[in-house]
N, C-alpha and C positions, 0 to 999 in steps of 0.2 A: 813602218806601216803607214802608206798614206791616208789620208781622210778623204773620206766620201762627201762632196759637196752635191747636194741634190735639192733644188728647189721644187716647192710642194705643187706649183701650178705653174704650167706651160701652156699659153692661151696665145694664138696666132689668128689676129684679124686679116683675113684674105679679103683684098679692096676690089669691089666690081670697076670694069672698066668696059668703055665701049669700042676702043678700037683692037686690031687684030694682031698676033705673033709680030709682025714686023715694026706695028710704031708703038709699042707699048710704052710707056714713061716709066721704068724700072725705078726710078728713084724715088717717085711718088708711092712707092708700096712699101709697108713695113720689111723690115731686115728681121732676121733672128740669125744667131751665130751658133755653130756648133764647139761643144767642148769634149773634152774626153769622156769617153761613156762611163771609164770605170768612177774616176775621180770626181768628174764634173770641172775640173781644171783647164784653162787654157791650151789648145793644142798649140804643137811646134808648130804646124801651118794652119793657116786661118781658111774657115771655109764660113761663108754666108748664104743665105738662101731668102729669096724672095717669092711671094707667090700671088696672082690674081685671076679673075676669073670673068668670065660674062654668060650669057644663057648657053653659047655651043660650045666652050673650051674653057678648061682649066690649065691655068701657065704657071711653070717652075722654073726659075732660073737659079742655079747653083754659080757660086764663083769662089772657087778653089786656088789656093798657093800652093805651086807643087813644083818644087825642084828636081823631082826626080820620077819620072812617070814611069810605071810599071804596067805594061798592058799590052800582054799578047795574043789576047783572045779574039777570034773573028767572027764567028757565028753566034745568031741569037740563042738565048737560053743557055749557052757556054757558061760554065762556075765563074764568072767573074767577081765574085767575093774572095776570090783568093788572090787577087792581085788591087791595082788600084780601082776606086769605083765611088759612085756616088748613090745613094738609095734612098728610095720614099716609098714607107708603108702607108696604108690607107685604109684604115678599118669602120665601113660607113656604119655597120650598124652598132656599135661602141661596144660590142658585146666581148674581145678580147680574144675569141675564139675563131674568128673567121677574117681574113684581111687581104688584100692585096700589095705585094711586093713588086717595086719596079726598079732595075737599077741599069745603070748608064756609066760605061766605059768611058775613059779619056779618048778611046778611038772609036766614040759611038757607036758601041757593040749594045746590045739590050737583052735584059734577063730580066721576064716578067712570068709571075707566076700567083696561084691561090693557095693562101696558105690558110691551114688549120692548125689551132693551136689547143691545148689543154690547160687546166688550172696551175699546172706548174711552169708555165711558160716557158715550154718546150714544144718544138714542132711535132705533131703527129701524121700531118699530111701535106704533101706539097705537088700542087699538081702544074706541072710545066705546059700542059696541051693547052692550057687555059693562056690566054693573051689579050693585050690592050687592042681593040679594033681601031685602026687609022691613027695610030700613035705617029705622032712627029717629035723628033728629038735632032740637035746637032749641038757639036763641042767645038769652041774656039780656043784657039790660043795665041797669048802674046809674046812679046819680048821681055816682058818682066815676070814672067814665069806662072803667070794666072791662066787657069782653063776656064770657061764661060761653057755650062750645059746648060743647054735650052730644051724643055720637056712641053709639047702642047698634046692634052689628052681631052679628046671629044667627050663631049658630056654624056653621050650615047652608052658608055662603059659604065654607068654607075644607076645605083637601084632607083634613086629620086632625080629626079632634074634639077639643075642647079638655081638656087635662089637664095634670095637675102634671109639670114636667119637660120639657114641649113648651119649643121655642125657634123663635125667628124672628129674621131680620134685617129692621129698620124703621129709619126716620128720621121724625122729625116737625121740621114746618116752619111758617113763617108769612111773608108778605108783607105790610107794613105801610106805606102813603104818607103822608107829613108833610104839614103847612101849605103848605111849599113845594113841592110836587111830588114831592120825593124819595122813592124806594123803599128801604125796607131790606129785607134779604132774611135771614131766621133761622133757623135749624136746629139738634137737638139734638147731632147730631154735624157739625160745619162739615164743610165740601165742598171749602174751599179756594177756592172762584169760586163765580161768581152763577150756578149751574147745580145744580137740585136732584137730578139724575137723574146723580150719580156714586154708583151702587151700591156700590162698592168702599168708601166711606165709611158706608155703614150702622152702626147700633150695632146690639145685640143685645137682643131681650126674651124673658127666661126666665119663664115661668109657674111660680108657686111656690103 
């Protein structure tokens, strides 16, 4: 039986930047690392995430080691979660019952939806008709076997303007399939089970 390792507090300080997407100094942004979502142990292939913001956009970057890319979907809102994907959940109100889900595949295909959850951490509503407006994403690969996923979300998509001191409940995830076909589920704040929709386990993003 594997021991579950779950830290009590996950807080990410999202730094304000003056520059736009193309000139962000990502090394100056705080880094968070994903772990196995069940055990909290280090994953087979690493994933790090950095984020930053200005009054107009929220920027997110995933850097993922990927030795075996599995990505066949081509249309927006295809079930990307059935293959390799990175994911970002945003709960602006912090209640755990209504949040935004964004996924990006290695082929830069997007899935986005408005999720309704219940007190048992189970999805009771999934609205795929909802989508981020003017979302920008891209995925780059290199010879060392890393994928870099860039996400730029206009602030107009959110309930409140982006500002210093704003706080959201969020989680970052990844699904990664190895050469043997085994899928690994990674999370920033481990959920303790193979289920990303455990909203009670979301961490906190603070805009600084």
